[in-house]
N, C-alpha and C positions, 0 to 999 in steps of 0.2 A: 438292738445293736447299732453301732455307729452308721453303717452303710445302708440300713433299712430306711431310706428316705421316702417320705410321702409329701405330696404337694399340700400345703396347709388348707387351701380352699376345697380340696377334693379328698377327703379321708378315704383310704383304701386304694389309692392310686400311687404308682411308683414314678418318681421323677428321675429320668436318666439324664444326668448333666455331664456326660463324658467329655464334651468340648466346651470351652469357655463361651459364655454368652448365648448358649442354645440349650434346649432341653426337649426330650420326648416324654410324654406322660402316658403310662400304661395302667389300665385298671386291673388290679390284682383280684382275680376271681377266687384263687385259693393258693396259699403258700404251701408248696410241696416239700421244700427242704430249705433249712437255714442253719448253717453250721460254720464252724471255724476250725481250721487246722493250724499247725505251727507256721504255715506259710501264707495263708490267706483266708478271707471270709467268702463264703459262697451262698448265693441266694437263687432258688429256683421257684418260679411261681407260674400258675396257669392264667392265661388270658382268653377272652372269647374270640379275639380277632387274629392274634399272632401265635396261638398255641402256647407251648411252654417256653419260658424265657430263662436263660442262665446269666447271672450277673456276679462275676468274681470281683471282690474288693470295690464294689460300687460302680463298675464299668460294664456296660452291656457287652456280652460276648457273642450271643446269637439268639435268634428266635426260631422256633420250630418251623414256622411257615416260610421263611426265606433263607435259612442257613445254606441251602443247596447252592445258591448263586455264589456265595462267598467261597464255600468249600471247593466247588468244582473249578472255579477260576484259579484259585490258589494253587491247585495241583496241576491241572491240565495245561495251563499256559506254560509251565516249565517242562513237564514230561512229554508234551507233544511237540516240543521245539527241538529235540535232539533225537537221533536215531537209536532205538533199542536201549533205553536206560535200563541198567541192571541192578544198581544198588543205590538206595536213597535213605536219607535221614529225614525225619518228619516231625513237625510240631503237633500233630494230632489228627491229621486228615486222612486216616487210614482207609476209610471206605472208598474214597476216590482213587487212591493209589492202586487198590486191588483190581481196578478195571484194566490195568496195564500188565498184560501177560508176560512181557519181556523182563519185568522186574523180578529179580531172584531173591533179594534180601531187603528188608525194611527195618530200620531202627527208629524207634520213637523214644524220645527222652522227655519224661514228665517228672517234675520234682515232687508233685503232691499226689499221693495215692487217693486222697479223698475225691479229687476231680474224676479219676477213672471210675471209682465206685459209683459216684453220683450219676455220671453219664450212662453207665451201663444200666442203672435202674430207671432213670427218667427219660433218657434219649436213646433207646435201643436201636433205632434206625441209623443213628450216627455211630454208636459204639459197636455196631456190627463189624466194623473194621478190625476189631481186636480178634476176630475169629479167623483172620487170614493166617494160614500156617507160615507164611514168609515173614511175619511180623515178630519183632523182638522188642520187648519193653525194658527200658532202663529207668529205674526210679532214682534219679539223681539230678544234680544241678547241670543245666545245659552247657554252661561255659566249661565246667570241669570235664564233661563228657567229650565235647569237641576237642579240647586240648589233649585228650587221652587217645584219640584214634590215630592210626597211621596216616602219613601223608598220602594223598591221592586215593582215599578210601571210597569216595562217593561220586556217582554221576550227577546227583541232584541233592540239594539240601533246601528244605522249606523251613523258613524261620517265621513262626506264627506268633509274633509279638509286635506291639505298636505303642506309641508314646503314651496313650491314655491308660495303659496298664501300669504306669508308675515306674518305680525304681528298677524293677526286674527287666522291664523293656528297655530302659536306658542302658543297662549293662549289656543286653543282647545286641544293641545297636552301636556299641562302642567300637571305635576303630581297631583296637587291639583284638577284639573278638572277631571282627570281620576278617582280619588278617589270618586268624586261626581257621576260619571257615574256608578261606581261599586255599590254605595248605591242605585242608581235608578233601578238597575237590580234585578230581582228575583233570588233565588237560581238556579244555572245552566243557568242563563241568559247569553246572548252572546253580546259582542261588536265586531264590525268589522270596521276597518278603513284602509285606504290605505297608503302605504309608499314606497318611492323609494330610500331613503337614511337613513343613521344612523340606520340601522336595529337592530344592537346590543343594542343601547340605547332604542329603542322601545320595544324590547323583555324584557329588564330589567324592564321597566315600567309596563309590563303585570303582573308582580308578585303581583301587587296591587289586582288583581282579584281573586287570590288564587285557580284558577281552571286550565283548559286545555289551552294550548297556541299552535298556529301553524301559519305557514306562507304559503301563496299561491301566485300564480302569473298568469297573463294573458297577451297576446299580444294585444296592442292597438297601431296601427301604427302611429296615430297622435301625440303621445307623443314622445318627443325627444329621449328617450331611446328605444322606440318601445315596451316597456313592462311596467307593473305596478304591484306593490306588495300589498298584503292584509294581515294585521295582524288580527287574530281571537283569542279572549280571552273569557273564560267563568268564571263565578263566582263560589264560593264554592258549592260543591255538587257532584253528580256522574259525572265522567269524560265525556266529549263530544268528540266523535271521529269525528273530522271535516272532515277527509279524505273520509268518507263513508256517503253519504246522506241517511237519514232515512225518511225524509219527502219529498218524490219526487214530482215534479210538475205533475199535471194532464194535459195532452196535450189537453184535451177538455175544460179546464177552463183557459181563458186568461184574466179574469177581464175586465178592460177597455182598455187593449191593443188591437191593431187591428189585431193581429195574434200571432202565437207561438213565443217563443224565437228564435233569429237568431244565437246565439252563445252557450248559456249554455245548457248542458244536464248532466245527471248523470256521463257519462264517462269523460267529460271535468272537472267536479267537482273533481273527484278522481285524475286525472292527474295533476291538478293545483298545487298539493302539492309536485310534484316531482321536486327536485332541485339537483344540483351537490352535491355529498356526502361530498366532502371537504368543500363546503360552509355551509352545514348543521351542520357539526361538529364544524366549526369555530363559528357559531352562537348559538350553544348549544341547538338546537331544533330538533335533529336527532332521539330522542326516539319516 
């Protein structure tokens, strides 16, 4: 298939070229799944150093050995920044949301049933989030779903899309769609999504939300850059101090997860917002 790329000098290796001018090479010990739905192509293979790796449409999504760093930061940077979040929409990081006992209702919107089936089979420690009784799955287009919900429906929305995912991610980052998200959030509601490029444009789009804006980052070795960035925006209301978690995790409550977080804690939360001062001034989020 088109996206089953191997580096010519190393047969049996997969070349991840998610970002221009760079590549990571992974030795494929065994191909576990390779299929195509009406929406995308999905490859899952086993490696000796990174565990299982999932690659939709030729772009690495996660590796089994470091997915926790990304998943934990994507969720807890947002949910730990506001008091007692009760209702959230999620791009697929259910396991980590389950650690928050204040949450009463979780909506996940996934356009492709194949993704859910494959993750349940090959990534059970991630898919365990589907066992949370507060969770409601919506198999449909994410844009249509957000446009269908009442205004002020959610305390938190997590947007799990980034430019390397292609056209679908471009639509999800569109200004009109972000305006729909802003309407779906309650006053002082929070949107978090990740970005590794065009940060200045992303920050400009955050003005739609009329509240607090900040940028955090975390190391995720599997990604070509070795790091990933997170944009946090809040809607109109009292400012949200994203840098200092006020809704801290209870180490004795892990939801459906099989143990405590492996990466996130309150100290990591605070330090995630430290960037080079020159970079902060350039991006105009240094206040």
